[in-house]
C-alpha positions in Angstrom: 0.3 -99.0 -104.0 2.8 -101.8 -104.5 2.7 -102.9 -108.2 4.5 -105.9 -109.6 5.5 -105.9 -113.2 6.4 -109.0 -115.2 6.8 -109.6 -118.9 7.8 -112.6 -121.0 10.6 -112.0 -123.4 8.4 -111.3 -126.4 6.3 -108.9 -124.3 9.1 -106.8 -122.8 8.9 -104.1 -125.5 5.2 -103.9 -124.8 5.9 -103.5 -121.1 8.4 -100.7 -121.8 5.9 -98.9 -124.0 3.1 -99.3 -121.3 5.4 -98.0 -118.6 6.5 -95.1 -120.7 2.8 -94.2 -121.4 2.0 -94.4 -117.6 5.4 -93.3 -116.2 4.1 -90.3 -114.2 1.6 -92.5 -112.5 4.0 -95.4 -111.9 6.5 -93.0 -110.3 3.9 -92.4 -107.5 3.9 -96.1 -106.5 6.3 -98.8 -105.2 7.4 -101.0 -108.1 8.9 -104.4 -108.2 9.7 -106.5 -111.2 11.4 -109.7 -112.3 15.0 -109.2 -113.2 15.3 -108.4 -116.9 11.9 -106.6 -117.0 13.0 -104.5 -114.1 16.3 -103.7 -115.7 14.6 -102.6 -118.9 12.2 -100.4 -117.0 15.0 -98.7 -115.1 17.2 -98.2 -118.1 14.7 -97.2 -120.7 11.9 -95.5 -118.7 13.9 -94.3 -115.7 11.6 -95.8 -113.1 12.7 -96.9 -109.7 12.1 -100.6 -109.6 13.1 -103.3 -107.1 14.5 -106.0 -109.2 13.9 -109.6 -108.1 15.2 -112.7 -109.8 14.5 -113.5 -113.4 11.1 -115.3 -113.8 12.6 -118.7 -114.7 15.1 -118.4 -111.8 12.3 -117.9 -109.2 11.3 -114.2 -109.7 7.6 -115.3 -110.3 7.7 -117.2 -107.1 9.2 -114.3 -105.2 6.4 -112.1 -106.3 3.9 -114.8 -105.5 5.2 -115.1 -102.0 5.0 -111.3 -101.4 1.5 -111.3 -102.9 0.4 -114.0 -100.5 1.8 -112.0 -97.6 -0.2 -108.9 -98.6 2.8 -107.0 -100.0 1.5 -106.7 -103.6 -1.5 -104.6 -104.5 -1.7 -105.2 -108.2 0.1 -107.3 -110.8 0.7 -106.6 -114.5 2.0 -109.7 -116.1 2.3 -109.4 -119.9 2.3 -113.1 -120.8 3.2 -114.6 -124.2 0.5 -117.1 -124.8 2.1 -118.3 -128.1 5.4 -119.5 -126.6 5.9 -122.4 -124.2 7.5 -121.3 -121.0 9.7 -123.8 -119.0 8.4 -122.3 -115.7 4.7 -122.5 -116.6 3.8 -124.0 -113.2 5.3 -120.9 -111.5 3.3 -118.6 -113.8 0.1 -120.4 -113.1 0.8 -120.3 -109.4 1.3 -116.5 -109.5 -1.9 -115.9 -111.4 -3.8 -118.3 -109.1 -2.4 -116.4 -106.1 -3.9 -113.2 -107.5 -7.3 -115.0 -107.6 -6.9 -116.5 -104.1 -5.9 -113.2 -102.5 -8.2 -110.9 -104.7 -5.4 -109.0 -106.2 -6.0 -107.3 -109.6 -4.0 -109.1 -112.3 -3.7 -107.8 -115.8 -2.2 -110.3 -118.3 -2.5 -108.3 -121.5 -2.1 -104.7 -122.6 -5.9 -104.0 -122.7 -6.4 -105.0 -119.0 -3.2 -103.4 -118.0 -4.3 -100.1 -119.4 -7.7 -100.4 -117.7 -6.0 -101.2 -114.4 -3.7 -98.2 -114.7 -6.4 -95.8 -115.9 -8.5 -96.8 -112.9 -5.6 -96.3 -110.6 -5.0 -92.9 -112.0 -8.5 -91.9 -111.0 -8.1 -92.7 -107.4 
C-alpha cells in the first residue's frame, strides 16, 4: 500500500512514536510524507520515506493531488486541533479528498493505530 504520513508540529513526536511502534509493518509499504515529518521518520525511525514539500509550502496539496489520482491508499494525518494553522484550507481539502475518494484517513493516534492494526492483519 501507499501510505501518506503528515503531522502538525506539536504532533510530530506522536508520529515518530507511532512509526516506531509499527516500523516493521510500515517498512513493507511505500511511504510518503510532508517534508519535516518525513525527515524525522527517516532520521529517527530509519524508514524509507519519499519527502514532499512542507505542509504550509504545499506538501498537503501534493498529497491531495496524488490521492485524487489514486496514488495514495491511506492517510495518517496527526492534526493539532488546538493550534490555528495558516494553511487550514489545504488541510480541509486533503481530508475532504479522502472522503471523496473513499481513502482511509486517520487524524488522531487512536484511529491511526486501528488503521495500522487492520493493515497488519491483511
